[in-house]
C-alpha positions as CSV (number, residue, x, y, z in Angstrom):
1,M,-1.9,-17.5,-11.5
2,F,-3.3,-14.1,-12.4
3,S,-5.7,-13.2,-15.3
4,R,-5.9,-9.6,-16.3
5,N,-8.5,-7.8,-18.4
6,I,-6.9,-4.4,-19.3
7,F,-9.0,-1.7,-20.9
8,L,-6.6,1.3,-20.8
9,D,-3.0,1.6,-19.8
10,I,-1.0,4.7,-18.8
11,N,2.8,4.6,-18.5
12,T,3.9,6.2,-15.3
13,S,7.3,6.5,-13.6
14,Y,6.4,3.4,-11.6
15,G,5.3,1.3,-14.6
16,Y,1.9,0.9,-16.1
17,L,-1.3,2.1,-14.5
18,Y,-4.6,0.6,-15.5
19,P,-7.2,3.0,-14.2
20,Q,-10.3,1.5,-15.8
21,G,-9.8,-2.0,-14.5
22,V,-7.4,-4.7,-13.7
23,F,-9.1,-7.8,-12.6
24,L,-7.0,-10.2,-10.6
25,N,-7.9,-13.6,-9.6
26,M,-5.8,-13.7,-6.4
27,D,-5.4,-16.9,-4.6
28,S,-6.4,-17.0,-0.9
29,E,-2.8,-17.1,0.3
30,S,-2.0,-13.9,-1.6
31,Q,-5.1,-12.3,-0.3
32,K,-4.1,-13.1,3.3
33,K,-0.7,-11.6,2.8
34,I,-2.1,-8.4,1.4
35,I,-4.7,-8.1,4.1
36,N,-2.1,-8.6,6.8
37,R,0.1,-6.0,5.2
38,F,-2.8,-3.5,5.3
39,R,-3.5,-4.3,8.9
40,R,0.2,-3.6,9.8
41,I,-0.1,-0.3,7.9
42,E,-3.3,0.5,9.8
43,G,-1.4,-0.1,13.1
44,Q,1.4,2.2,11.9
45,L,-1.2,4.9,11.2
46,R,-2.7,4.5,14.7
47,G,0.8,4.8,16.1
48,L,1.4,8.0,14.0
49,Q,-1.8,9.5,15.4
50,K,-0.6,8.8,19.0
51,L,2.7,10.5,18.2
52,V,0.9,13.6,17.0
53,E,-1.5,13.6,20.0
54,G,1.4,13.2,22.3
55,E,3.2,16.1,20.6
56,A,6.2,14.0,19.7
57,P,9.2,15.7,18.0
58,C,8.7,16.5,14.3
59,L,11.6,14.3,13.3
60,D,9.9,11.2,14.9
61,I,6.6,12.0,13.2
62,L,8.2,12.5,9.8
63,T,10.2,9.3,10.2
64,Q,7.0,7.4,10.8
65,V,5.2,9.2,7.9
66,S,8.1,8.0,5.7
67,A,7.7,4.5,6.9
68,V,3.9,4.5,6.3
69,T,4.4,5.9,2.8
70,A,6.9,3.2,1.9
71,A,4.6,0.5,3.3
72,V,1.7,1.7,1.3
73,K,3.8,1.9,-1.9
74,K,5.0,-1.7,-1.3
75,A,1.5,-2.9,-0.7
76,G,0.4,-1.3,-4.0
77,T,3.2,-3.0,-5.8
78,E,2.2,-6.4,-4.2
79,V,-1.4,-5.9,-5.3
80,I,-0.5,-5.4,-9.0
81,H,2.0,-8.3,-9.1
């Protein structure tokens, strides 16, 4: 399903990081899923902006920051799988 050309790998606490290039041949269904995930994250960020503009309680803002952070990490994991 995926072909990878790896030039350099660095072991991190999350696994291996390939900073100089990982080339993935992602099928169109996988691309759609990742794009939709990023669109949801974009919506979460817009909601976070509104919370800050509306002077929401810090706990509410930090809860949403945590949710966005987790969503971005999950998206990154999906991209490399």
